[in-house]
C-alpha positions, 0 to 999 in steps of 0.5 A, spaced: 323 709 673 328 711 668 328 716 663 330 714 655 331 718 649 328 715 643 330 718 636 324 716 631 325 718 624 318 719 620 315 720 614 314 728 614 306 727 613 300 731 615 298 728 622 304 723 623 305 727 630 298 726 632 298 719 630 305 718 634 303 722 640 296 718 641 299 711 641 303 713 647 296 716 650 292 710 648 297 705 652 298 710 658 305 712 657 307 719 658 311 723 654 316 727 658 319 731 652 317 731 645 321 735 639 320 734 632 324 737 626 325 736 619 332 733 617 336 734 611 331 731 607 324 735 607 320 728 606 323 726 613 322 728 620 326 726 626 322 726 633 326 726 639 322 723 645 323 722 652 319 717 656 320 714 663 319 707 665 323 700 665 326 696 660 320 692 659 316 699 657 321 701 653 321 695 649 314 695 648 314 703 646 319 701 641 315 695 638 309 699 638 312 705 634 315 700 629 308 698 627 306 705 625 306 706 617 310 712 617 315 710 622 322 709 618 326 708 624 326 708 632 333 708 636 334 708 643 339 713 644 344 713 651 346 720 653 353 718 653 353 715 646 350 721 643 350 729 642 344 731 645 342 738 648 336 741 651 334 748 653 331 751 659 329 758 661 328 759 669 325 765 672 327 766 679 325 771 684 331 775 686 330 781 690 336 781 695 343 782 692 345 776 696 340 771 692 342 774 686 349 773 687 348 766 689 344 765 682 350 768 678 355 763 682 350 757 680 349 759 673 357 760 672 358 753 675 352 750 670 354 754 664 348 758 664 347 765 663 342 770 666 339 773 659 334 778 663 333 781 669 328 786 673 329 789 680 325 783 683 327 777 678 332 774 674 331 769 667 336 764 667 338 760 660 341 753 660 343 749 654 346 742 656 344 735 656 338 733 660 341 730 666 345 736 667 339 740 666 335 736 671 341 737 676 341 744 675 333 745 677 334 740 683 340 745 686 335 752 684 329 749 687 331 752 694 330 759 690 323 761 688 322 759 681 316 764 678 316 760 671 320 755 667 320 753 660 324 747 657 325 746 650 325 738 650 331 734 647 334 734 641 339 728 640 343 725 634 347 718 635 355 719 635 
């Protein structure tokens, strides 16, 4: 299974998000990440959607999205052909000084930063491309993750 980033330009109408997301649910496709925001035109919004599947599933999703009346355009975006970013906050259990130091080193390596700390926990912020965030999360999985929140991808073609 591969992850695909879709950039979907839609009319900024009430209910369009529900119609797009229900399309995925009705066909049994899972949405890994979904962000929606207005564009420079207040009548148009852009959805950045990450889905998993193969080329056949990707083709079917694009065809189904194109059939929706409010969808203006669907683009499959590759990380290397676009500017994309995602934000993640990770709260880690970190009581010992050595654990805190290890987390600081990983933050430095992955260009993350510690945005909050208590005696027992650190909160790390990282904004990067999705594959880099996935790699960071794999590395820190050796630590005790208390809580995590990902924003979803925002992407635009170069």
